[in-house]
Each structure stands twice: as C-alpha cells, then as structure tokens.
KOLBARO-923436 format. One record per residue (C-alpha): residue in three letters; x negated, y negated, z negated. Coordinates in steps of 0.25 Angstrom, whole numbers, padded with zeros to 4 digits, always signed. Example, Ala and Ser with C-alpha at 12.3 -4.5 7.8 and 13.67 -1.06 7.14 Angstrom:
<atoms>
ALA-0049+0018-0031/SER-0055+0004-0029/
</atoms>
This chain:
<atoms>
UNK-0221-0477+0578/UNK-0231-0479+0566/UNK-0232-0486+0554/UNK-0239-0500+0555/UNK-0254-0501+0552/UNK-0251-0505+0537/UNK-0242-0493+0535/UNK-0250-0483+0543/UNK-0260-0481+0531/UNK-0248-0475+0523/UNK-0247-0463+0533/UNK-0260-0456+0527/UNK-0253-0458+0513/UNK-0240-0451+0517/UNK-0247-0440+0525/UNK-0256-0437+0513/UNK-0244-0437+0504/UNK-0236-0428+0513/UNK-0249-0418+0514/UNK-0249-0418+0498/UNK-0234-0417+0497/UNK-0233-0430+0490/UNK-0223-0436+0500/UNK-0208-0435+0499/UNK-0199-0438+0512/UNK-0186-0446+0509/UNK-0176-0443+0520/UNK-0165-0452+0525/UNK-0154-0451+0535/UNK-0163-0455+0547/UNK-0170-0442+0547/UNK-0156-0435+0549/UNK-0150-0444+0558/UNK-0155-0437+0571/UNK-0146-0426+0567/UNK-0135-0432+0558/UNK-0127-0445+0561/UNK-0132-0457+0554/UNK-0125-0464+0542/UNK-0122-0476+0551/UNK-0116-0467+0561/UNK-0107-0460+0551/UNK-0103-0472+0544/UNK-0099-0479+0557/UNK-0091-0467+0561/UNK-0084-0466+0548/UNK-0082-0481+0547/UNK-0075-0480+0561/UNK-0067-0467+0557/UNK-0062-0472+0544/UNK-0061-0487+0546/UNK-0072-0493+0538/UNK-0068-0508+0537/UNK-0082-0514+0535/UNK-0093-0518+0544/UNK-0104-0509+0538/UNK-0098-0497+0544/UNK-0112-0491+0546/UNK-0115-0489+0532/UNK-0111-0475+0527/UNK-0111-0478+0513/UNK-0101-0489+0515/UNK-0092-0481+0525/UNK-0092-0469+0516/UNK-0089-0477+0504/UNK-0077-0483+0512/UNK-0073-0469+0516/UNK-0073-0464+0501/UNK-0064-0475+0497/UNK-0055-0473+0509/UNK-0053-0458+0505/UNK-0054-0460+0490/UNK-0065-0449+0490/UNK-0079-0453+0487/UNK-0083-0439+0493/UNK-0075-0440+0506/UNK-0086-0447+0514/UNK-0097-0438+0509/UNK-0088-0425+0514/UNK-0085-0432+0526/UNK-0100-0435+0529/UNK-0104-0420+0526/UNK-0093-0416+0536/UNK-0098-0425+0547/UNK-0113-0422+0546/UNK-0116-0413+0534/UNK-0114-0401+0544/UNK-0125-0405+0553/UNK-0136-0396+0553/UNK-0151-0400+0556/UNK-0159-0395+0568/UNK-0170-0385+0567/UNK-0182-0395+0563/UNK-0192-0384+0564/UNK-0191-0384+0579/UNK-0200-0391+0589/UNK-0189-0401+0593/UNK-0188-0407+0579/UNK-0202-0406+0575/UNK-0204-0420+0574/UNK-0191-0424+0568/UNK-0191-0430+0553/UNK-0185-0418+0546/UNK-0195-0408+0553/UNK-0207-0417+0550/UNK-0202-0419+0535/UNK-0200-0404+0533/UNK-0215-0402+0538/UNK-0221-0411+0528/UNK-0221-0400+0517/UNK-0215-0408+0506/UNK-0209-0404+0493/UNK-0198-0414+0493/UNK-0189-0421+0503/UNK-0179-0432+0498/UNK-0168-0436+0507/UNK-0155-0445+0506/UNK-0149-0437+0518/UNK-0137-0428+0515/UNK-0141-0417+0525/UNK-0150-0405+0524/UNK-0159-0408+0536/UNK-0171-0409+0528/UNK-0169-0395+0521/UNK-0166-0389+0535/UNK-0179-0395+0540/UNK-0187-0390+0529/UNK-0181-0376+0530/UNK-0183-0375+0545/UNK-0198-0378+0541/UNK-0199-0366+0532/UNK-0197-0373+0519/UNK-0186-0369+0508/UNK-0180-0383+0505/UNK-0172-0386+0492/UNK-0160-0396+0492/UNK-0157-0405+0480/UNK-0149-0418+0479/UNK-0148-0429+0470/UNK-0136-0427+0459/UNK-0133-0442+0459/UNK-0118-0441+0454/UNK-0111-0435+0443/UNK-0104-0424+0451/UNK-0118-0420+0456/UNK-0124-0420+0442/UNK-0112-0410+0438/UNK-0115-0401+0450/UNK-0129-0400+0446/UNK-0125-0395+0433/UNK-0113-0386+0437/UNK-0114-0382+0452/UNK-0127-0388+0460/UNK-0139-0387+0451/UNK-0152-0394+0455/UNK-0163-0386+0461/UNK-0171-0392+0449/UNK-0161-0386+0439/UNK-0165-0371+0442/UNK-0173-0363+0432/UNK-0185-0362+0442/UNK-0187-0377+0444/UNK-0188-0380+0459/UNK-0200-0387+0463/UNK-0201-0394+0477/UNK-0212-0389+0486/UNK-0215-0390+0501/UNK-0210-0375+0504/UNK-0197-0378+0495/UNK-0195-0393+0496/UNK-0184-0401+0490/UNK-0175-0409+0498/UNK-0168-0419+0489/UNK-0155-0426+0494/UNK-0155-0439+0486/UNK-0141-0443+0491/UNK-0135-0429+0491/UNK-0132-0420+0503/UNK-0120-0413+0510/UNK-0122-0399+0504/UNK-0132-0390+0498/UNK-0135-0378+0507/UNK-0139-0365+0501/UNK-0153-0364+0508/UNK-0158-0376+0501/UNK-0153-0373+0487/UNK-0157-0362+0477/UNK-0142-0360+0473/UNK-0139-0355+0488/UNK-0126-0363+0489/UNK-0120-0372+0499/UNK-0113-0384+0492/UNK-0107-0396+0498/UNK-0111-0409+0491/UNK-0104-0421+0497/UNK-0103-0428+0483/UNK-0119-0428+0483/UNK-0119-0438+0494/UNK-0124-0452+0491/UNK-0115-0458+0503/UNK-0105-0469+0499/UNK-0109-0483+0493/UNK-0104-0479+0479/UNK-0113-0466+0481/UNK-0125-0475+0483/UNK-0122-0484+0471/UNK-0119-0472+0462/UNK-0132-0465+0467/UNK-0140-0477+0463/UNK-0134-0479+0450/UNK-0136-0465+0447/UNK-0150-0465+0450/UNK-0152-0478+0442/UNK-0143-0475+0430/UNK-0146-0460+0428/UNK-0161-0462+0431/UNK-0168-0455+0442/UNK-0174-0444+0433/UNK-0159-0439+0431/UNK-0155-0439+0445/UNK-0168-0436+0454/UNK-0176-0423+0451/UNK-0190-0425+0446/UNK-0196-0420+0459/UNK-0188-0431+0467/UNK-0193-0442+0457/UNK-0207-0437+0458/UNK-0206-0437+0474/UNK-0200-0451+0474/UNK-0211-0457+0465/UNK-0223-0448+0467/UNK-0223-0445+0482/UNK-0224-0454+0495/UNK-0210-0455+0501/UNK-0207-0453+0516/UNK-0194-0460+0518/UNK-0188-0457+0531/UNK-0175-0459+0538/UNK-0170-0472+0532/UNK-0168-0486+0536/UNK-0171-0498+0527/UNK-0156-0501+0526/UNK-0151-0487+0523/UNK-0144-0487+0510/UNK-0148-0473+0507/UNK-0163-0477+0508/UNK-0161-0490+0499/UNK-0153-0483+0488/UNK-0163-0471+0488/UNK-0175-0480+0488/UNK-0170-0490+0478/UNK-0162-0481+0470/UNK-0170-0469+0469/UNK-0185-0471+0474/UNK-0186-0484+0465/UNK-0181-0477+0453/UNK-0194-0469+0453/UNK-0207-0473+0448/UNK-0214-0481+0459/UNK-0217-0471+0471/UNK-0232-0468+0471/UNK-0233-0463+0485/UNK-0230-0470+0499/UNK-0216-0473+0503/UNK-0215-0472+0519/UNK-0201-0475+0525/UNK-0198-0473+0539/UNK-0190-0483+0545/UNK-0184-0486+0559/UNK-0191-0498+0566/UNK-0182-0510+0567/UNK-0175-0512+0580/UNK-0176-0528+0582/UNK-0183-0537+0591/UNK-0194-0539+0582/UNK-0197-0526+0575/UNK-0210-0529+0570/UNK-0205-0541+0562/UNK-0193-0532+0557/UNK-0203-0522+0552/UNK-0211-0533+0545/UNK-0199-0537+0538/UNK-0194-0523+0535/UNK-0208-0520+0529/UNK-0206-0531+0519/UNK-0192-0528+0517/UNK-0196-0513+0514/UNK-0206-0517+0504/UNK-0197-0527+0497/UNK-0185-0517+0496/UNK-0192-0504+0494/UNK-0206-0507+0489/UNK-0219-0500+0496/UNK-0212-0492+0507/UNK-0220-0490+0520/UNK-0212-0490+0532/UNK-0214-0482+0545/UNK-0206-0489+0556/UNK-0200-0478+0565/UNK-0189-0468+0565/UNK-0190-0455+0557/UNK-0193-0446+0569/UNK-0204-0455+0574/UNK-0210-0455+0560/UNK-0210-0440+0558/UNK-0217-0438+0571/UNK-0227-0447+0567/UNK-0228-0441+0553/UNK-0230-0427+0559/UNK-0241-0431+0568/UNK-0248-0439+0557/UNK-0246-0428+0547/UNK-0252-0418+0557/UNK-0264-0426+0559/UNK-0265-0429+0544/UNK-0265-0414+0541/UNK-0276-0411+0552/UNK-0284-0422+0546/UNK-0283-0417+0532/UNK-0287-0403+0536/UNK-0300-0408+0542/UNK-0304-0415+0528/
</atoms>
C-alpha cells in the first residue's frame, strides 16, 4: 500500500534525508507487537484479573493506575509488566526470515539516533545483530531518576569522553523509560532493573508532561535528541492516532522544540470501515489539525518497511549512477 499521489512526493525527501543521515525514526509499540503482547491485550488481561470496574479496560494507563491504587504502590504495575513481558527476547533480525520486518529495516538505515517510546531493547538487539554497537539511554523524567543520574546511573553524556551518536555506534533513546539496562548496551557494563523509569500510569503521563513543560526540555532531553527532533526528518512508526503515548510524545515533546525543519512521516493503519477513503480524508484533516504538517502513510509497519527497503535500494542505485 503506497502513499496517495499528493504524499508520494515526500518519499524522495525522506529517502534523501536517510541517505544523508538527517532522519530520525520514532518507534512505537506497533513495531514490537508481533513479538510482545500489545498494551490493549495486557490491559484487558489485567482488568479481568484484578476486577477493573470501568468500561475502558483496554487502556493500559488507566488499568495500571487502578492497579497502583489498589496495591498502594505506584511501582507495582511497572514491576508486574516487567515480569510478564520484560523477559521476552527478540528474534534474530539479521536472518532472511526477518529481513523485511520493521526492526531489521530500521537497523539497516545506518542512522546515528533512534528514538523509541517502547520499554524493550528490540531496537538495540536489531542494531547489534547487524554489526552495530548501540548505546542505550533513557529520559530522566522524575526526581528519583535525576538522583540516580548523579549517584548510580550516569548518563552516557556525562562521561569525560563525550559520547557522540554515529551510525556505527548509534544511540537508542527511550523517552518513556525501559525495563532494564543491559551491560552490552552501556559503557558501565552493568545490568540494572529500571521499573521506576517507565511512563505507564495516568499519573506518570501527567507527571512526564509537567516535567517537560516546567523544567524545560533543555534540562531533560540531551542536546542531540533536541537537535534530532527539530533539525531532522522524523519517521514515526508503530502508533495509532488515538495512542496516548503518541499524543503525549508529539504534543509534549516534539512541540516543545523549535518548529521541525524536516518532513514528519507517520505510518498509520488504514481505517477498517465501510468507507475507508472518506475515513482517510477526514483523518488527514484531523492529523493536520492536531499535529500540524504530518504526512501519513496508510499501511501497517511491516508493509511500509518492505516498501521502504525496496524504494531505498532503488534510490541508492539511482544515486550511484549520478
């Protein structure tokens, strides 16, 4: 499934930016869902297990907030999530079987920075399987994480020899935290559990947004991440327009930057309605109203990535003849 005629023109811009390493993928849960249960599946299972009393049992932020209140422990749902899915390991994305999957294709783009709102380390694994040496970092969005930066878990940007993301040693930045740090992706060589880093409950999303707004993004986000969000094209993949994680990230993080200078291309599932063309026409207007100049590719991440690999191969052949 390809972009419509109007948006087709943006392919060359995106491919050119990828070639010149001026593109930053922003990766959502839809990219990991083939291997990890979705937030809706987890929320529904928890709602049934713990007797969630409201009708929105598919919203993980709401159900996890309920669980935190029931257990009188704000970290309980984060530890529960890590126990249930944090141990799931990725497949080998370097094999032929997974050649056109999203993680494999993204790892082959040879970019210096990958931003993700996922808690897993699948992007790091894919990069390592492709011969890269990825480095993990995460957003220090609450006071405990700020303290840990000073006392126990320094940022990779705090070292005497400043780390600079590059294609052979790319940065994978976890905006909403991650289950744990693994020694192979950190200079300190430590395995550390990080449940408190997860932005998971309703309160977490509110606190995260307030922190970004109150403290100013320059105090929370590394300079290279701020530059990536404002100076490069963004390839946003693995989200739905109604995803809380996407709305908070886009409205609370991206829009705190200088107006992005590159193309923003969002990969979205095609609406399943009796009149998909009319639905897309409305959703295109909705996207522009809510998020500004965002171009949308209507198709699932896997289909998009197959298309991206094919177009990029052709683009590189074309460039080699110039």
